C-alpha positions in Angstrom: -58.4 39.4 -119.2 -56.1 36.6 -118.2 -58.6 35.2 -115.8 -61.3 35.2 -118.4 -59.0 33.6 -120.9 -57.9 30.9 -118.4 -61.4 30.1 -117.4 -62.6 30.0 -121.0 -59.8 27.7 -121.9 -60.7 25.4 -119.0 -64.3 25.3 -120.1 -63.5 24.4 -123.7 -61.0 21.7 -122.6 -63.5 20.3 -120.1 -66.2 20.2 -122.8 -63.9 18.3 -125.2 -62.8 15.8 -122.5 -66.4 15.3 -121.3 -67.6 14.7 -124.8 -64.7 12.3 -125.4 -65.6 10.4 -122.2 -69.2 10.1 -123.2 -68.1 8.7 -126.6 -65.8 6.2 -124.9 -68.7 5.0 -122.7 -71.0 4.7 -125.7 -68.4 2.7 -127.7 -67.5 0.4 -124.8 -71.2 -0.4 -124.0 -71.9 -0.9 -127.8 -68.9 -3.3 -128.0 -70.3 -5.3 -125.1 -73.7 -5.6 -126.5 -72.5 -6.5 -130.0 -70.0 -9.0 -128.6 -72.6 -10.7 -126.5 -75.0 -10.8 -129.4 -72.3 -12.5 -131.5 -72.1 -9.7 -134.2 -68.9 -10.0 -136.2 -66.5 -7.1 -136.2 -68.0 -5.8 -133.0 -64.8 -3.8 -132.2 -64.8 -1.9 -135.5 -68.5 -1.2 -135.3 -68.2 0.0 -131.7 -65.3 2.3 -132.8 -67.5 3.8 -135.6 -70.3 4.3 -133.0 -67.9 6.0 -130.6 -66.6 8.4 -133.3 -70.2 9.2 -134.5 -71.2 9.8 -130.9 -68.8 12.8 -130.8 -71.4 14.7 -132.9 -73.9 16.1 -130.4 -77.6 15.1 -130.6 -77.5 13.1 -133.8 -74.2 11.2 -133.4 -75.6 8.4 -131.3 -78.5 8.0 -133.7 -76.1 7.7 -136.6 -74.0 5.2 -134.7 -77.1 3.2 -133.8 -78.2 2.9 -137.4 -74.8 1.5 -138.3 -74.7 -0.9 -135.3 -78.3 -2.0 -135.7 -77.8 -2.6 -139.4 -74.8 -4.8 -138.8 -76.7 -6.7 -136.1 -79.7 -7.2 -138.3 -77.4 -8.6 -141.0 -76.1 -11.1 -138.5 -79.5 -12.1 -137.1 -82.9 -10.5 -136.5 -82.7 -11.3 -132.8 -79.4 -9.5 -132.5 -80.8 -6.6 -134.5 -83.7 -6.2 -132.1 -81.4 -6.5 -129.0 -79.1 -3.8 -130.4 -82.0 -1.6 -131.3 -83.5 -1.8 -127.9 -80.1 -1.2 -126.3 -79.7 2.0 -128.3 -83.2 3.3 -127.5 -82.5 2.8 -123.8 -78.9 4.1 -124.0 -79.8 7.3 -125.9 -82.3 8.2 -123.2 -79.8 7.5 -120.5 -77.1 9.5 -122.3 -79.3 12.5 -123.2 -80.9 12.8 -119.8 -78.3 11.5 -117.3 -74.8 11.1 -118.7 -74.5 14.2 -120.8 -75.8 16.7 -118.2 -73.9 15.1 -115.3 -70.6 14.6 -117.1 -70.7 18.0 -118.8 -71.7 19.7 -115.6 -68.6 18.3 -113.9 -66.3 18.8 -116.8 -67.4 22.4 -117.5 -68.5 23.2 -114.0 -72.1 24.1 -114.9 -75.4 23.2 -113.3 -76.8 20.0 -115.1 -80.0 21.8 -115.7 -78.1 24.7 -117.4 -76.3 22.1 -119.6 -79.6 20.5 -120.7 -81.4 23.8 -121.3 -78.5 25.4 -123.1 -78.2 22.4 -125.5 -82.0 22.3 -126.2 -82.3 26.0 -126.6 -79.3 26.3 -128.9 -80.3 23.3 -131.0 -83.7 24.9 -131.5 -82.3 28.3 -132.3 -79.2 27.4 -134.4 -79.6 23.7 -135.2 -76.6 21.3 -135.2 -74.0 24.1 -134.9 -75.9 25.6 -132.0 -76.0 22.2 -130.2 -72.3 21.8 -130.9 -71.4 25.1 -129.3 -74.1 25.4 -126.6 -72.2 24.1 -123.6 -68.9 26.0 -124.2 -70.9 29.2 -124.9 -73.0 28.7 -121.8 -69.8 28.2 -119.7 -68.0 31.2 -121.2 -71.2 33.2 -120.6 -71.1 32.2 -117.0 -67.4 33.3 -116.7 -68.2 36.6 -118.3 -71.2 37.2 -116.0 -69.2 36.3 -112.9 -66.3 38.5 -114.0 -68.2 41.7 -115.0 -71.0 41.5 -112.5 -70.1 43.6 -109.5 -71.5 41.0 -107.0 -70.1 38.0 -108.8 -66.5 38.4 -108.0 -64.7 39.3 -104.9 -63.0 42.7 -104.7 -59.3 42.4 -104.8 -57.3 44.5 -102.3 -55.6 47.5 -103.6 -51.9 46.9 -103.4 -50.0 49.4 -101.2 -47.1 51.4 -102.6 -43.8 49.8 -101.5 -42.3 51.7 -98.5 -45.4 53.9 -98.0 -47.0 52.2 -95.0 -48.7 54.2 -92.2 -45.4 54.6 -90.2 -43.5 55.9 -93.2 -46.2 58.4 -94.0 -46.2 59.6 -90.4 -42.5 60.2 -90.3 -42.4 61.7 -93.8 -45.2 64.2 -93.5 -46.0 64.3 -89.9 -49.6 63.5 -90.7 -51.8 60.9 -89.1 -52.6 57.8 -91.2 -55.8 57.9 -93.2 -57.6 55.3 -91.1 -57.3 57.5 -88.0 -55.3 54.9 -85.9 -52.0 55.8 -84.4 -48.9 54.3 -86.0 -47.7 50.9 -84.6 -45.3 51.0 -81.7 -41.6 51.2 -82.5 -42.2 53.4 -85.6 
């Protein structure tokens, strides 16, 4: 139980830190694009985008709406540049960043991350997408733990003071493995 709890805790912590890293990357890149486009309050808008990006699947889109709206208010050219940036960024985040970062943070196969998010989003919507990666990771821990071939057998601890030599002296019997006791005993 402790091993399952420890591994589950590691998975949830990894998921949260991976999600935070993706949001920081999104906010930093957004700041760079908004700053280069000359959009006022680029830092505040980038912070809003980074916070919105914490929401799986729809967060980056919500942040893109805010950033593109602010850029269009500044100038149509800046708005188009920011819009193109977000279309490209969302593809990179959804198909490269999220699977790779989450795979390393949660120690899952990137394909498992992608499939679990898509499947959970289809079955349970936003809540499913939010919980997909931790549930897949915990499921992997449980399968590894309760599958006979998935974990290594732990050696059975010997009773203190009941080695083969002690048994031989105590009862005069030969050890269970059929080998003679070690010399000197």
